[in-house]
C-alpha positions as CSV (number, residue, x, y, z in Angstrom):
1,X,0.0,0.0,0.0
2,X,1.4,3.2,-1.0
3,X,1.2,6.1,1.3
4,X,0.9,9.8,0.1
5,X,3.5,12.1,1.2
6,X,2.3,14.9,3.5
7,X,2.2,18.5,2.3
8,X,4.6,20.7,3.9
9,X,3.4,24.0,5.4
10,X,5.5,27.2,4.7
11,X,7.1,28.6,7.7
12,X,5.4,31.9,8.4
13,X,8.6,33.4,9.5
14,X,10.3,32.6,6.2
15,X,7.4,34.2,4.4
16,X,7.8,37.5,6.2
17,X,11.5,37.5,5.5
18,X,10.9,37.1,1.7
19,X,8.3,39.9,1.7
20,X,10.6,42.4,3.6
21,X,13.5,41.5,1.1
22,X,11.2,42.2,-1.8
23,X,10.2,45.6,-0.6
24,X,13.8,46.5,0.2
25,X,14.8,45.6,-3.4
26,X,11.9,47.6,-4.9
27,X,12.8,50.7,-2.8
28,X,16.5,50.3,-3.8
29,X,15.5,50.1,-7.4
30,X,13.5,53.3,-7.2
31,X,16.2,55.3,-5.5
32,X,18.9,54.1,-7.8
33,X,16.8,54.8,-10.9
34,X,15.9,58.3,-9.8
35,X,19.6,59.0,-9.2
36,X,20.6,57.7,-12.6
37,X,17.9,59.7,-14.3
38,X,18.9,63.0,-12.6
39,X,22.7,62.5,-12.9
40,X,22.8,61.3,-16.7
41,X,19.6,61.9,-18.4
42,X,18.5,65.4,-17.4
43,X,21.4,67.8,-18.5
44,X,22.7,70.4,-16.2
45,X,21.9,74.2,-16.8
46,X,24.0,75.7,-19.6
47,X,27.0,77.5,-18.6
48,X,28.5,80.4,-20.6
49,X,32.0,81.3,-20.8
50,X,32.8,85.0,-20.4
51,X,33.8,86.5,-23.8
52,X,37.4,87.3,-24.2
53,X,38.4,90.9,-23.7
54,X,38.4,92.9,-26.8
55,X,41.6,94.7,-27.4
56,X,41.2,98.3,-28.5
57,X,43.1,99.2,-31.6
58,X,44.0,102.9,-32.5
59,X,42.3,103.9,-35.8
60,X,44.7,104.5,-38.7
61,X,45.8,108.0,-39.5
62,X,43.7,110.1,-41.8
63,X,44.9,109.8,-45.4
64,X,44.0,112.7,-47.8
65,X,43.5,111.6,-51.4
66,X,43.5,114.3,-54.0
67,X,41.1,113.6,-56.9
68,X,41.8,115.5,-60.0
69,X,39.0,116.4,-62.2
70,X,39.1,114.7,-65.5
71,X,39.0,117.0,-68.6
72,X,35.6,117.1,-70.3
73,X,35.8,114.9,-73.4
74,X,35.6,116.9,-76.6
75,X,32.7,116.3,-79.1
76,X,30.7,114.2,-76.8
77,X,27.6,113.2,-78.5
78,X,24.3,114.6,-77.0
79,X,21.4,112.5,-76.2
80,X,18.6,113.2,-78.7
81,X,15.9,114.3,-76.2
82,X,12.5,115.4,-77.4
83,X,9.6,116.9,-75.3
84,X,6.1,116.1,-76.1
85,X,3.4,118.6,-75.0
86,X,0.8,117.3,-72.6
87,X,-1.5,120.2,-72.3
88,X,-4.2,118.7,-74.5
89,X,-4.4,115.2,-73.0
90,X,-8.0,114.5,-71.9
91,X,-8.5,113.4,-68.4
92,X,-11.8,111.9,-67.1
93,X,-13.7,113.7,-64.5
94,X,-12.6,112.4,-61.1
95,X,-14.6,112.9,-57.9
96,X,-12.0,113.4,-55.2
97,X,-13.2,113.1,-51.6
98,X,-10.6,115.1,-49.4
99,X,-10.5,114.5,-45.8
100,X,-11.9,117.1,-43.4
101,X,-9.3,119.7,-42.4
102,X,-11.5,122.3,-40.9
103,X,-9.1,123.5,-38.3
104,X,-6.0,123.9,-40.3
105,X,-7.3,124.6,-43.9
106,X,-10.5,126.4,-44.7
107,X,-11.9,128.0,-47.9
108,X,-14.4,130.7,-47.8
109,X,-15.6,133.7,-49.7
110,X,-18.4,136.3,-50.1
111,X,-19.7,139.2,-48.0
112,X,-20.5,138.4,-44.4
113,X,-20.9,134.7,-44.2
114,X,-20.9,132.4,-41.3
115,X,-18.5,130.0,-39.7
116,X,-15.1,130.2,-41.4
117,X,-16.4,132.4,-44.2
118,X,-16.2,136.2,-44.2
119,X,-15.5,139.3,-46.1
120,X,-12.3,138.1,-47.5
121,X,-12.4,134.3,-47.5
122,X,-9.2,132.4,-48.5
123,X,-7.3,129.5,-47.1
124,X,-5.8,129.1,-43.7
125,X,-2.6,127.0,-42.9
126,X,0.7,128.4,-42.8
127,X,3.7,126.7,-44.5
128,X,5.9,129.8,-44.2
129,X,6.5,130.0,-47.9
130,X,4.6,133.4,-48.3
131,X,6.1,135.3,-45.3
132,X,6.7,138.9,-46.2
133,X,8.3,141.9,-44.6
134,X,5.6,144.6,-44.4
135,X,6.0,148.3,-43.7
136,X,3.2,150.8,-43.9
137,X,4.2,154.3,-43.1
138,X,6.9,153.0,-40.8
139,X,4.8,150.3,-39.0
140,X,6.6,147.0,-39.7
141,X,5.6,143.3,-39.2
142,X,6.0,139.9,-40.9
143,X,3.0,138.2,-42.2
144,X,1.6,135.7,-44.8
145,X,-2.1,136.9,-44.8
146,X,-2.6,140.7,-44.7
147,X,-5.6,142.9,-44.7
148,X,-5.2,146.6,-45.4
149,X,-8.3,148.6,-44.1
150,X,-8.4,152.1,-45.5
151,X,-10.6,155.1,-44.5
152,X,-12.1,157.0,-47.5
153,X,-14.3,159.3,-45.5
154,X,-14.4,163.1,-46.3
155,X,-12.3,163.9,-43.3
156,X,-9.4,162.1,-44.9
157,X,-9.1,164.8,-47.6
158,X,-10.0,168.0,-45.8
159,X,-7.7,171.1,-46.3
160,X,-6.0,170.7,-43.0
161,X,-4.8,167.2,-44.0
162,X,-3.5,168.2,-47.4
163,X,-6.8,167.7,-49.3
164,X,-6.9,165.2,-52.3
165,X,-3.0,165.3,-52.6
166,X,-2.6,163.5,-49.2
167,X,-4.9,160.8,-50.2
168,X,-2.9,160.0,-53.3
169,X,0.1,159.4,-50.9
170,X,-2.0,157.0,-49.0
171,X,-3.0,155.0,-52.2
172,X,0.5,154.9,-53.4
173,X,1.7,153.6,-50.0
174,X,-0.7,150.6,-50.1
175,X,-0.2,149.7,-53.8
176,X,3.7,150.0,-53.3
177,X,3.5,147.6,-50.4
178,X,1.4,145.2,-52.4
179,X,3.8,145.4,-55.3
180,X,6.7,144.5,-52.9
181,X,5.1,141.5,-51.2
182,X,6.4,138.0,-51.8
183,X,4.7,136.0,-54.4
184,X,3.3,133.5,-51.9
185,X,1.8,136.2,-49.6
186,X,-2.0,136.6,-49.6
187,X,-3.6,140.0,-49.2
188,X,-6.7,142.0,-49.6
189,X,-7.8,145.7,-49.4
190,X,-11.0,146.9,-47.8
191,X,-12.2,150.5,-48.2
192,X,-14.6,151.9,-45.8
193,X,-16.6,155.1,-45.3
194,X,-18.2,155.1,-41.9
195,X,-20.4,151.9,-42.2
196,X,-20.2,151.4,-45.9
197,X,-17.4,149.1,-47.2
198,X,-16.1,147.6,-50.5
199,X,-13.3,145.1,-51.1
200,X,-10.8,144.6,-53.9
201,X,-11.4,140.8,-54.2
202,X,-14.0,138.4,-52.8
203,X,-11.2,136.4,-51.2
204,X,-7.5,136.8,-50.4
205,X,-5.4,137.0,-53.4
206,X,-1.8,135.9,-53.9
207,X,0.6,138.8,-54.6
208,X,2.1,139.3,-58.1
209,X,2.7,141.8,-60.8
210,X,-0.7,141.4,-62.5
211,X,-2.9,141.7,-59.4
212,X,-0.6,144.7,-58.4
213,X,-1.6,146.5,-61.6
214,X,-5.1,145.6,-61.1
215,X,-5.2,147.1,-57.6
216,X,-3.8,150.3,-58.8
217,X,-6.6,150.8,-61.3
218,X,-9.1,149.8,-58.6
219,X,-7.9,152.4,-56.2
220,X,-7.3,155.2,-58.7
221,X,-10.9,156.7,-58.7
222,X,-11.2,156.8,-54.9
223,X,-11.0,160.4,-53.6
224,X,-9.5,161.7,-57.0
225,X,-12.2,164.4,-57.2
226,X,-13.9,166.8,-54.7
227,X,-17.2,166.0,-56.3
228,X,-16.8,162.3,-55.7
229,X,-15.6,161.8,-52.2
230,X,-15.3,158.5,-50.3
231,X,-17.9,155.8,-51.1
232,X,-20.9,158.1,-51.1
233,X,-21.8,157.4,-54.7
234,X,-20.4,154.0,-55.1
235,X,-23.2,151.5,-55.8
236,X,-21.5,148.4,-54.7
237,X,-20.4,149.6,-51.3
238,X,-22.6,148.3,-48.4
239,X,-22.6,147.4,-44.8
240,X,-20.9,144.1,-43.9
241,X,-22.5,141.8,-41.5
242,X,-20.5,140.5,-38.5
243,X,-21.3,136.9,-37.7
244,X,-19.6,135.7,-34.5
245,X,-21.1,136.0,-31.0
246,X,-24.5,137.2,-32.2
247,X,-26.2,136.6,-28.9
248,X,-23.8,138.9,-26.9
249,X,-25.2,142.2,-25.8
250,X,-22.3,143.9,-27.2
251,X,-22.8,142.4,-30.7
252,X,-26.3,143.4,-30.7
253,X,-25.3,147.1,-30.3
254,X,-22.3,147.2,-32.7
255,X,-24.4,148.3,-35.6
256,X,-26.3,150.9,-33.6
257,X,-25.5,154.0,-35.7
258,X,-24.5,157.6,-34.5
259,X,-21.5,156.8,-32.5
260,X,-17.9,156.6,-33.5
261,X,-17.0,154.2,-30.8
262,X,-19.6,151.7,-32.3
263,X,-17.9,152.1,-35.7
264,X,-14.5,151.4,-34.4
265,X,-15.6,148.3,-32.6
266,X,-17.8,147.2,-35.7
267,X,-14.9,147.5,-38.1
268,X,-12.5,145.8,-35.7
269,X,-14.7,142.8,-35.7
270,X,-15.2,142.7,-39.5
271,X,-11.5,142.6,-39.9
272,X,-10.8,140.0,-37.2
273,X,-13.3,137.7,-38.8
274,X,-11.2,137.5,-42.0
275,X,-8.9,134.9,-40.7
276,X,-5.6,136.8,-41.3
277,X,-2.2,137.4,-39.7
278,X,-1.9,141.1,-39.8
279,X,-4.3,144.1,-40.1
280,X,-3.3,147.7,-41.1
281,X,-5.8,150.4,-40.4
282,X,-5.2,153.8,-42.2
283,X,-7.9,156.2,-40.9
284,X,-8.7,159.7,-40.0
285,X,-10.3,158.8,-36.7
286,X,-9.4,156.3,-34.1
287,X,-9.5,156.6,-30.3
288,X,-9.0,152.9,-29.5
289,X,-11.7,151.2,-27.4
290,X,-14.3,153.8,-26.7
291,X,-17.7,153.4,-25.0
292,X,-20.2,151.7,-27.3
293,X,-23.6,153.2,-27.5
294,X,-26.4,151.0,-26.7
295,X,-30.1,151.1,-27.5
296,X,-32.2,152.7,-24.7
297,X,-34.4,150.6,-22.4
298,X,-38.1,150.9,-22.4
299,X,-38.0,153.1,-19.4
300,X,-35.4,155.3,-20.8
301,X,-37.5,155.8,-23.8
302,X,-40.5,156.8,-21.7
303,X,-38.4,159.4,-19.9
304,X,-37.4,161.0,-23.1
305,X,-40.9,161.0,-24.5
306,X,-41.9,163.2,-21.4
307,X,-39.0,165.5,-22.1
308,X,-39.9,166.2,-25.7
309,X,-43.6,166.7,-24.9
310,X,-42.9,169.8,-22.8
311,X,-44.2,173.0,-24.4
312,X,-40.8,174.9,-24.1
313,X,-39.0,172.0,-26.0
314,X,-41.7,171.9,-28.8
315,X,-41.6,175.7,-29.2
316,X,-37.8,175.9,-29.5
317,X,-37.6,172.8,-31.8
318,X,-40.2,174.5,-34.2
319,X,-38.2,177.8,-34.4
320,X,-34.9,176.0,-35.1
321,X,-36.4,173.9,-37.9
322,X,-37.7,177.1,-39.6
323,X,-34.1,178.3,-39.7
324,X,-32.7,175.1,-41.4
325,X,-33.4,176.1,-45.0
326,X,-31.8,179.4,-44.5
327,X,-28.7,177.8,-42.9
328,X,-28.3,175.6,-46.0
329,X,-28.3,178.7,-48.2
330,X,-25.7,180.3,-45.9
331,X,-23.6,177.2,-46.2
332,X,-23.8,177.1,-50.1
333,X,-23.0,180.8,-50.3
334,X,-19.8,180.5,-48.1
335,X,-18.6,177.5,-50.1
336,X,-19.2,179.3,-53.4
337,X,-17.1,182.2,-52.2
338,X,-14.3,180.0,-50.8
339,X,-14.1,177.8,-54.0
340,X,-14.1,181.0,-56.3
341,X,-11.1,182.2,-54.4
342,X,-9.4,178.9,-54.6
343,X,-10.1,178.6,-58.3
344,X,-8.4,181.9,-58.9
345,X,-5.3,180.6,-57.1
346,X,-5.4,177.4,-59.1
347,X,-6.4,175.2,-56.0
348,X,-9.0,172.4,-56.1
349,X,-12.3,173.0,-54.3
350,X,-12.7,172.7,-50.6
351,X,-14.0,169.4,-49.1
352,X,-16.1,169.6,-46.0
353,X,-16.0,166.8,-43.4
354,X,-19.7,166.0,-44.1
355,X,-21.5,166.0,-47.5
356,X,-25.0,166.8,-46.1
357,X,-24.3,167.4,-42.4
358,X,-25.9,170.9,-42.0
359,X,-24.8,171.0,-38.5
360,X,-21.2,169.9,-38.9
361,X,-20.9,172.1,-42.0
362,X,-22.2,175.2,-40.2
363,X,-19.7,174.5,-37.4
364,X,-16.7,173.9,-39.7
365,X,-17.5,177.2,-41.6
366,X,-18.0,179.0,-38.5
367,X,-21.7,179.9,-38.9
368,X,-23.9,180.3,-35.9
369,X,-27.5,179.5,-35.5
370,X,-30.0,182.1,-34.3
371,X,-32.0,179.5,-32.6
372,X,-30.1,176.3,-31.5
373,X,-31.6,172.8,-31.5
374,X,-33.3,172.1,-28.1
375,X,-31.3,168.8,-27.7
376,X,-31.5,165.2,-28.6
377,X,-32.0,162.0,-26.6
378,X,-29.0,161.3,-24.4
379,X,-26.7,158.5,-25.2
380,X,-26.6,155.2,-23.2
381,X,-23.4,153.4,-23.3
382,X,-21.4,150.0,-22.7
383,X,-18.3,150.8,-20.9
384,X,-14.7,150.1,-22.1
385,X,-14.1,147.2,-19.6
386,X,-17.1,145.2,-21.0
387,X,-15.9,145.9,-24.5
388,X,-12.5,144.4,-23.8
389,X,-14.0,141.3,-22.4
390,X,-16.1,140.9,-25.5
391,X,-13.1,141.2,-27.8
392,X,-11.0,138.7,-25.7
393,X,-13.8,136.2,-26.1
394,X,-14.1,136.9,-29.9
395,X,-10.3,136.3,-30.3
396,X,-10.6,133.0,-28.4
397,X,-13.6,131.9,-30.7
398,X,-11.8,133.0,-34.0
399,X,-8.2,132.1,-33.2
400,X,-7.2,130.5,-29.8
401,X,-9.9,127.8,-30.0
402,X,-8.5,126.8,-33.5
403,X,-4.9,126.7,-32.3
404,X,-4.2,129.8,-34.4
405,X,-2.2,132.9,-33.5
406,X,-4.1,136.1,-33.0
407,X,-3.4,138.6,-35.8
408,X,-1.5,141.9,-35.0
409,X,-3.6,145.0,-35.5
410,X,-1.8,148.2,-36.4
411,X,-3.2,151.7,-36.8
412,X,-2.0,154.7,-38.8
413,X,-3.9,157.7,-37.6
414,X,-3.9,160.6,-40.1
415,X,-4.7,163.9,-38.5
416,X,-4.6,167.6,-39.4
417,X,-1.5,169.6,-38.4
418,X,-3.5,171.4,-35.5
419,X,-6.1,168.7,-34.9
420,X,-6.7,168.0,-31.2
421,X,-5.6,164.7,-30.0
422,X,-4.9,164.8,-26.3
423,X,-3.0,162.2,-24.0
424,X,-6.1,160.5,-22.9
425,X,-7.0,159.7,-26.6
426,X,-3.6,158.6,-27.4
427,X,-3.5,156.3,-24.4
428,X,-6.6,154.7,-25.5
429,X,-5.2,154.0,-28.9
430,X,-2.0,152.7,-27.4
431,X,-4.1,150.3,-25.2
432,X,-6.2,149.2,-28.2
433,X,-3.0,148.3,-30.4
434,X,-1.3,146.6,-27.3
435,X,-4.5,144.5,-26.8
436,X,-4.1,143.3,-30.4
437,X,-0.3,142.9,-30.3
438,X,0.1,145.7,-32.8
439,X,1.5,149.2,-33.1
440,X,0.3,152.7,-34.0
441,X,1.7,155.9,-35.4
442,X,0.1,159.4,-35.6
443,X,0.9,161.4,-38.9
444,X,-0.2,165.1,-39.3
445,X,-0.7,166.9,-42.5
446,X,0.6,166.3,-46.1
447,X,4.3,166.9,-45.5
448,X,4.5,164.5,-42.7
449,X,2.5,161.7,-44.5
450,X,4.8,162.1,-47.5
451,X,8.0,161.7,-45.4
452,X,6.5,158.8,-43.5
453,X,6.1,156.6,-46.6
454,X,8.1,153.5,-46.2
455,X,6.5,150.7,-48.4
456,X,8.4,151.6,-51.6
457,X,11.7,150.8,-50.1
458,X,10.6,147.4,-48.5
459,X,12.0,144.5,-50.3
460,X,11.0,140.8,-50.1
């Protein structure tokens, strides 16, 4: 009988030894493998060697080489070049859409206008190619865009100022200056007679010989005859509208007639609205910023109505009005006598400061009224400080807000030799031109205005 061998049971202690040995080998393998990977597989950070020092070498000494010009070969054949005229090449109409350049470049024209347009129009945007030296009766500046504003009123040609001969000197001064401007300079001329005005061109024109001759012909008839003075009979002379700051109280009273301060402020705004660099006023009246007459309020009108309703006022006014026809005859007789004596001496007729101003004519000729006028409604005024604030705001709107430089405003004041012009009036004129970064000059009589001419010798 065969007996089956008995199975041996594994010793538990031996099994524990084998498991511990296995775990030790696995741990050792992990540690050794990690070390090998870090040491040999993953490379160390790159190391850079410091570059070798560069030895400075002194540059070689300068060597001058003389190159002799080769003689020009004789009988060198010329290229047979031909020019073909292209003036008659037809080009299809092209609609060009230019970008908006309102602040640096504007085109405008026509009388009055709005926005950038004005009396003179033209373009804005200085490139410096048309800069000219300008000298008008000794007042000098540099500019590319120039406006000459010339008074043609009767008081410019009175006897005390040299009559019609003195005005010829003024016309020659302006036309000579225009003739000496650089070709790229833009200019225009504005003539005025109180509130009437006329211009040479509807927009600024480039200086040149052709336009210079045209200007001479255009100005020639002005104040050439004692029977045709100023702009009194010029049909196309009219009042120019000012367009900026229309809601300002000052602007609403600029065109209120009957006050010279209003006219000065009005002409100043007209000139400033023309987008220019320099303005030259040649005038027979200028006292700088004066009070501007305003329209009366309703209450002020009511007070005046009560005054003129008084019996004494009504009676005196009636007697005075009866004397007016007789005073007109006295003025006419006095002028006839004066002009007859002047004709015998070979002199031109006398020009009075006002054409139909019976009161100013009588005063100028020394004629007295038997019954004086009882008086007119008093004036009501805007003071100078408010006027200056208005024009400061106007300069900001027209120039500062558009990143443009304010124009200089210069005044040549032409007075009679003995005409009263006290220190207060001159100080006002000085403050006015200083306000506009300009200059002024007072000239008296024919001899002085002749010697003051400076445009003819100004070269560009």
